[in-house]
C-alpha positions in Angstrom: 24.5 30.9 0.6 23.2 34.1 -0.8 23.8 35.9 2.7 27.2 34.8 2.8 27.9 36.0 -0.7 26.4 39.3 0.1 28.4 39.9 3.2 31.7 38.9 1.6 31.0 41.2 -1.4 31.6 45.2 -1.5 27.9 46.1 -2.0 25.8 49.0 -0.7 23.2 48.1 2.2 20.6 49.3 -0.4 21.9 46.9 -2.9 21.8 44.3 -0.3 18.1 45.0 0.5 17.1 45.1 -3.2 18.8 41.8 -3.7 17.3 40.1 -0.5 13.7 41.3 -1.2 14.1 39.8 -4.8 15.5 36.5 -3.2 12.4 36.4 -0.7 10.1 37.0 -3.6 11.5 34.2 -5.7 11.5 32.0 -2.9 8.0 32.6 -2.1 7.0 31.9 -5.6 8.9 28.8 -5.6 7.2 27.6 -2.5 3.7 28.4 -4.1 4.7 26.3 -6.9 5.8 23.7 -5.1 2.5 23.6 -2.9 0.5 23.9 -6.2 2.4 20.9 -7.5 1.6 18.9 -4.6 -2.0 19.6 -4.5 -2.4 18.8 -8.3 -0.4 15.5 -7.5 -2.8 14.8 -4.7 -5.8 15.3 -6.7 -4.6 13.0 -9.5 -3.9 10.4 -6.9 -7.4 10.7 -5.5 -9.1 10.4 -9.1 -7.1 7.4 -10.0 -8.2 5.7 -6.5 -11.6 6.7 -7.3 -11.3 5.2 -10.9 -9.7 1.9 -9.5 -12.3 1.9 -6.7 -15.6 3.1 -8.0 -18.4 2.7 -5.6 -21.2 3.3 -7.9 -20.1 0.1 -9.7 -21.8 -2.6 -7.6 -20.8 -5.5 -9.9 -18.0 -6.2 -7.7 -20.1 -6.6 -4.6 -22.5 -9.6 -3.6 -25.0 -9.1 -0.6 -27.0 -11.8 1.2 -30.7 -10.9 2.0 
């Protein structure tokens, strides 16, 4: 969409380079934010699962000897 806008508008190639570089930078930052958010979500899920099934709590287990 940005590329179409840039191609249709009357801008210099230097201006296009600056806009594309800025867009690539913003997309990179967005990707890093999404990646971080997924990692935090995964860590929270893992912590919650550990709370639900705490291996150190042996009151749920019965062993035959």
